[in-house]
C-alpha positions in Angstrom: 25.1 -19.1 -5.9 23.8 -16.0 -4.1 20.0 -16.6 -4.3 17.0 -15.1 -2.5 13.3 -14.8 -2.4 11.0 -12.3 -0.7 7.5 -11.9 0.7 5.8 -8.7 2.0 3.0 -8.3 4.5 0.9 -5.2 5.1 0.9 -1.8 3.3 2.2 -0.8 -0.1 5.1 1.0 1.6 6.3 -2.5 2.6 5.9 -3.7 -1.0 7.8 -0.7 -2.3 10.6 -1.4 0.2 10.8 -5.0 -1.0 11.0 -3.9 -4.6 13.8 -1.5 -3.8 15.6 -4.3 -1.9 15.3 -6.7 -4.8 16.9 -4.1 -7.1 19.7 -3.6 -4.6 20.4 -7.3 -4.3 20.5 -7.6 -8.1 23.3 -5.1 -8.3 25.2 -7.4 -5.8 24.8 -10.3 -8.1 21.9 -12.1 -6.5 19.4 -14.1 -8.5 15.8 -14.8 -7.5 15.0 -18.4 -6.7 11.3 -19.1 -5.7 11.9 -22.8 -4.9 15.1 -23.1 -2.8 16.7 -19.8 -2.1 19.8 -19.3 0.1 18.0 -16.4 1.8 14.4 -15.6 2.2 13.5 -12.0 3.3 10.1 -11.2 4.9 9.0 -7.6 5.3 6.4 -7.6 8.2 3.5 -5.5 9.5 2.6 -4.8 13.1 -0.5 -2.7 12.8 -2.5 -5.3 14.6 -1.8 -8.4 16.7 -3.4 -10.4 13.8 -0.7 -9.0 11.4 2.1 -10.2 13.7 0.4 -13.7 14.1 0.1 -14.0 10.3 3.8 -13.2 9.9 4.8 -15.8 12.6 2.6 -18.4 10.9 4.2 -17.7 7.6 7.7 -18.0 9.1 7.0 -21.4 10.7 5.5 -22.8 7.5 8.4 -21.5 5.5 10.9 -23.1 7.8 9.2 -26.4 7.4 9.2 -26.1 3.6 12.8 -24.9 3.1 14.6 -25.8 6.3 18.1 -25.0 5.0 17.1 -21.5 3.8 18.2 -18.6 6.0 15.1 -16.7 7.0 15.6 -12.9 7.4 12.8 -10.9 8.9 12.5 -7.1 8.8 9.8 -4.5 9.0 7.5 -3.3 11.7 6.8 -6.6 13.4 10.6 -7.4 13.4 11.2 -4.0 15.0 8.6 -4.6 17.6 10.0 -8.0 18.5 13.5 -6.6 18.9 12.1 -3.8 21.2 10.4 -6.5 23.3 13.5 -8.8 23.2 11.2 -11.4 21.9 12.8 -14.6 20.7 11.5 -15.8 17.3 11.9 -19.4 16.5 12.9 -20.1 13.0 14.3 -16.7 12.3 18.0 -16.5 11.5 18.3 -12.7 11.3 16.1 -9.9 12.6 16.6 -6.5 11.1 14.7 -3.4 12.4 13.4 -0.6 10.3 16.3 1.7 11.0 18.6 -0.7 9.4 16.3 -1.8 6.6 17.8 0.6 4.1 21.1 -1.2 4.5 19.7 -4.7 4.4 21.3 -5.7 1.1 24.8 -4.8 2.4 24.1 -6.4 5.8 23.1 -9.7 4.1 26.2 -9.6 1.9 28.5 -9.1 5.0 26.6 -11.7 7.1 26.3 -14.5 4.6 28.6 -13.9 1.7 31.8 -12.1 2.8 34.7 -13.7 1.1 32.8 -15.1 -1.8 34.1 -14.5 -5.4 32.9 -11.2 -6.8 30.5 -11.6 -9.7 31.8 -10.2 -13.0 30.1 -7.2 -14.3 28.4 -8.9 -17.2 26.9 -11.5 -14.9 25.8 -8.8 -12.5 23.8 -7.1 -15.3 22.3 -10.4 -16.3 21.1 -11.0 -12.7 19.7 -7.5 -12.5 17.7 -8.0 -15.6 16.3 -11.3 -14.4 14.9 -9.5 -11.3 13.6 -6.6 -13.2 11.6 -9.0 -15.4 9.5 -9.7 -12.3 8.4 -6.0 -12.2 8.0 -5.7 -15.9 5.3 -8.3 -16.0 2.9 -5.6 -14.8 4.8 -2.5 -16.0 4.0 -0.9 -12.6 6.6 0.2 -10.0 6.0 1.2 -6.4 8.1 4.2 -5.3 8.5 4.9 -1.6 8.4 8.7 -1.2 8.3 9.0 2.6 8.6 7.1 5.9 7.6 7.7 9.5 4.8 9.7 11.0 4.4 12.6 13.4 0.7 12.2 14.2 0.8 9.6 16.9 -2.8 8.6 16.6 -3.8 6.9 19.8 -4.3 3.4 18.3 -1.2 3.4 16.0 2.1 1.7 16.8 3.7 2.8 13.4 5.4 6.0 14.6 7.1 4.0 17.4 8.4 1.5 14.9 9.2 3.7 11.9 10.1 7.0 13.7 9.5 10.6 12.7 8.9 11.6 9.1 11.7 11.3 6.6 11.1 12.3 3.0 12.9 11.2 -0.2 13.9 14.3 -2.2 12.0 15.1 -5.3 15.1 14.8 -7.4 15.8 11.3 -6.2 12.2 10.2 -6.8 12.2 11.6 -10.4 15.6 10.0 -11.1 14.3 6.6 -9.9 11.2 6.7 -12.0 13.4 7.6 -15.0 15.5 4.4 -14.4 12.4 2.4 -15.3 11.9 3.2 -19.0 8.8 1.8 -20.7 7.0 1.3 -17.4 3.4 2.3 -17.4 2.6 3.4 -13.8 4.4 4.8 -10.8 2.6 4.1 -7.5 3.7 6.6 -4.9 3.7 5.1 -1.4 4.1 6.7 2.0 3.4 6.2 5.7 1.8 9.6 5.8 1.6 11.7 2.6 0.8 14.8 4.8 4.4 14.7 6.1 6.0 14.6 2.7 8.6 17.3 2.3 8.3 19.0 5.7 11.8 17.8 6.7 13.4 18.8 3.3 11.4 22.0 2.5 9.5 20.5 -0.4 5.8 19.8 -0.8 3.6 16.9 -1.9 2.0 19.0 -4.7 5.4 20.0 -6.0 6.4 16.4 -6.0 3.5 15.3 -8.2 4.0 18.3 -10.5 7.7 17.5 -10.9 7.0 13.9 -11.8 4.5 14.9 -14.4 6.9 17.5 -15.8 10.2 15.6 -15.6 9.2 12.0 -16.4 7.4 10.2 -19.2 5.6 7.7 -17.0 2.1 7.4 -18.4 0.3 7.0 -15.1 0.8 8.3 -11.5 -1.1 6.9 -8.6 -1.0 6.8 -4.8 -1.0 3.8 -2.5 -2.8 5.9 0.1 -3.4 9.6 0.5 -4.1 10.8 4.0 -6.9 13.1 5.0 -4.6 15.9 6.1 -3.1 16.0 2.6 -6.4 16.9 1.0 -6.0 20.6 1.6 -7.1 23.5 -0.7 -3.7 23.4 -2.5 -4.0 19.7 -3.3 -7.7 19.9 -4.3 -7.0 22.9 -6.6 -4.1 21.0 -8.2 -6.2 17.9 -8.7 -8.9 19.9 -10.3 -6.4 21.4 -12.7 -5.1 17.9 -13.6 -8.3 15.9 -13.7 -8.3 16.1 -17.5 -4.8 14.7 -17.7 -5.0 10.9 -18.1 -1.6 10.5 -16.5 -3.2 11.2 -13.1 -5.1 8.2 -11.8 -8.4 8.9 -10.2 -8.1 6.6 -7.2 -7.8 7.8 -3.6 -7.5 5.5 -0.7 -8.1 7.8 2.3 -8.0 6.3 5.8 -11.0 7.4 7.7 -10.9 5.1 10.8 -14.3 6.2 12.2 -17.4 8.1 11.3 -18.0 9.1 14.9 -16.7 12.4 16.1 -16.3 11.1 19.6 -14.2 8.1 18.4 -12.2 10.3 16.1 -11.3 12.6 19.0 -10.3 9.6 21.2 -8.2 8.3 18.3 -6.5 11.8 18.1 -7.2 12.0 14.3 -7.3 15.8 14.2 -10.4 16.1 12.1 -14.2 15.7 12.4 -16.6 13.7 10.2 -18.0 17.0 8.9 -14.6 18.1 7.7 -14.0 14.7 6.1 -17.3 14.8 4.3 -16.5 18.2 2.8 -13.2 16.9 1.4 -15.0 13.9 -0.1 -17.7 16.1 -1.7 -15.1 18.3 -3.3 -13.3 15.3 -4.8 -16.5 13.8 -6.2 -17.6 17.1 -7.6 -14.3 17.4 -9.5 -14.7 13.9 -10.9 -18.0 11.9 -10.4 -16.1 8.6 -11.4 -13.4 9.0 -8.8 -12.8 5.8 -6.9 -12.6 6.4 -3.2 -11.6 3.7 -0.7 -10.9 3.9 3.0 -9.8 2.1 6.2 -12.2 1.7 9.2 -11.5 0.5 12.7 -14.4 -1.1 14.6 -14.5 -1.8 18.3 -12.3 1.1 19.5 -12.3 2.0 23.2 -15.7 3.4 24.3 -17.3 2.7 20.9 -21.0 2.4 21.7 -23.8 1.3 19.4 -24.5 4.9 18.6 -20.9 5.5 17.6 -21.0 2.5 15.3 -24.3 3.7 13.8 -22.6 7.1 13.2 -19.9 5.3 11.2 -22.4 3.1 9.4 -24.5 6.2 8.4 -21.4 8.1 7.3 -20.2 5.3 5.0 -23.7 4.9 3.5 -24.1 8.5 2.6 -20.6 9.5 1.4 -19.0 8.7 -2.0 -16.7 6.0 -0.5 -17.1 2.9 -2.6 -14.9 0.3 -0.8 -13.5 0.0 2.6 -11.1 -2.3 4.5 -12.3 -3.1 8.0 -10.1 -3.8 11.0 -11.0 -4.8 14.5 -9.3 -2.7 17.1 -6.2 -4.2 18.5 -4.3 -2.7 21.5 -0.7 -2.2 20.7 1.8 -1.9 23.5 3.3 1.6 24.0 0.5 3.4 22.2 -1.8 5.9 23.9 -4.7 3.5 23.5 -2.9 0.8 25.3 -2.8 3.0 28.5 -6.3 4.4 27.8 -7.7 0.9 27.9 -6.9 0.6 31.6 -9.7 3.1 32.3 -11.9 2.8 29.2 -14.2 0.0 28.1 -13.5 -2.0 25.0 -16.3 -3.7 23.0 -16.4 -7.5 23.2 -14.9 -9.7 20.5 -18.4 -10.8 19.4 -19.5 -7.1 19.1 -16.4 -6.4 17.0 -17.1 -9.4 14.8 -20.7 -8.2 14.2 -19.7 -4.6 13.4 -16.9 -5.8 11.1 -19.3 -8.0 9.1 -21.9 -5.3 8.9 -19.4 -2.9 7.4 -17.9 -5.5 5.1 -21.4 -6.3 3.7 -22.0 -2.6 3.1 -18.7 -2.3 1.4 -19.6 -5.2 -1.0 -22.9 -3.5 -1.8 -21.4 -0.1 -2.4 -18.6 -1.5 -4.5 -21.0 -3.4 -6.7 -23.2 -0.4 -7.2 -20.1 1.7 -8.1 -19.0 -0.9 -10.6 -22.4 -0.9 -12.3 -22.2 2.9 -12.8 -19.4 2.3 -15.3 -21.5 0.3 -17.8 -21.6 2.1 -21.1 -18.7 4.4 -20.3 -15.2 4.5 -21.8 -12.0 4.9 -19.9 -8.2 4.9 -20.7 -7.1 1.6 -19.2 -3.8 -0.1 -18.3 -3.5 -3.7 -19.4 -2.0 -6.0 -16.8 0.0 -9.2 -17.3 -1.8 -11.6 -19.6 -2.4 -14.9 -17.9 -5.1 -16.3 -20.1 -5.3 -17.0 -23.8 -8.8 -15.5 -24.1 -9.0 -12.7 -21.5 -6.8 -9.9 -20.1 -7.3 -7.9 -16.9 -7.1 -4.1 -17.0 -7.2 -1.2 -14.6 -9.5 1.6 -15.6 -8.4 5.3 -15.2 -9.7 5.1 -11.6 -8.0 1.8 -10.9 -11.2 -0.2 -11.0 -10.4 -3.7 -12.5 -12.1 -5.0 -15.6 -11.8 -8.0 -17.9 -11.3 -7.7 -21.7 -11.6 -10.4 -24.3 -8.3 -10.4 -26.1 -6.2 -12.9 -28.0 -3.3 -10.4 -28.3 -1.1 -9.6 -25.4 -1.3 -5.8 -24.6 0.6 -6.0 -21.2 1.7 -2.6 -20.1 -0.2 -0.7 -22.8 -2.9 1.9 -22.2 -5.9 1.7 -24.5 -9.5 3.0 -24.4 -11.9 0.4 -23.0 -15.7 0.6 -23.1 -17.4 -1.2 -20.2 -20.3 -3.3 -21.6 -21.7 -5.3 -18.7 -21.4 -6.5 -15.1 -21.1 -10.2 -14.6 -20.3 -12.3 -11.6 -18.8 -9.4 -9.7 -16.6 -8.3 -12.6 -16.8 -5.5 -15.2 -16.5 -6.8 -18.8 -15.4 -4.5 -21.5 -13.9 -4.2 -25.0 -11.2 -2.2 -26.7 -12.5 0.7 -28.8 
């Protein structure tokens, strides 16, 4: 029996890659086994040292739990370990990012060459069993682009994923159309700004083409990068804001609210420019949900620089943020800059991180409460309780609905009635 299981760390691009791999394996006759698979594939992240340690810990625990399973590791951490010639105990097969697109075929050759070919009818059955996993939420992640040309000083990703490579619009549209009856396509990319530059297409044209040539009810982004929020995109978003197919959620990585730190990070924008983009978005839609990423403890970050970031986050319409402590990654510009620049202490990073996380909780709660009494088109997620069902509002904000009937995958109008224990509670209208 050709069986497998998967696990993905890190960004939504990694998740999209795993979903694509699962589909590829299904066409080769694999079935998913969550208890004792023949192969277990892990897609890793390397954005921080912590991310790599978490992957290593997971590998070791998995090896103890299913010792006979072949553990296959791919992704950014795997690529980094191969570059460093690092021996990884418990790993049977390391595959770097350049070979990740061919992983299904590589596994077939490595572990199953010579096995009896599965009959066509059985192959379809296996594919359907895997697609059921996706259909439980009626959402599919679509990887539209890989790689990055920015080379921000702290970031190892361009060294592990290479320069930008875009998926042609035609292929993306065709892929979405292979998932009939799905409710949402989540477009994921390493850097949305780079989409289409290598194939003479544009990000706005991609979104427009999906809206025109597919029937998918909702389109959203994993992340959208600051450089993508140009006048063309903002004008397009304004023209589409009345269309309920366009989800009003933007995760826009900021990294710092200090101009000095942004310059050292080589981000290519100032806090003032970022603020203007945020203001334009919130003017278009006052209920837009904006999230961000922030790094604390970067090289030469003083108390004043941190206060600049804190003030920025307090005053702008960003409602939720993920906070990371700066981690030097070998081969990046910051790795070499650290030889002559001071890095804040671990205790300082911990304090700054907690301060921002507390602010995030406060702002997120306030943003949630603004929705009380309002009505939004909402996507119903997989029903896991006899009495309640979770939904995502038009801006991806989660809420809970009292419902005996299962509306999984459907989109219905939901009125938010109250805020309780950190959750929005609503009803179908």
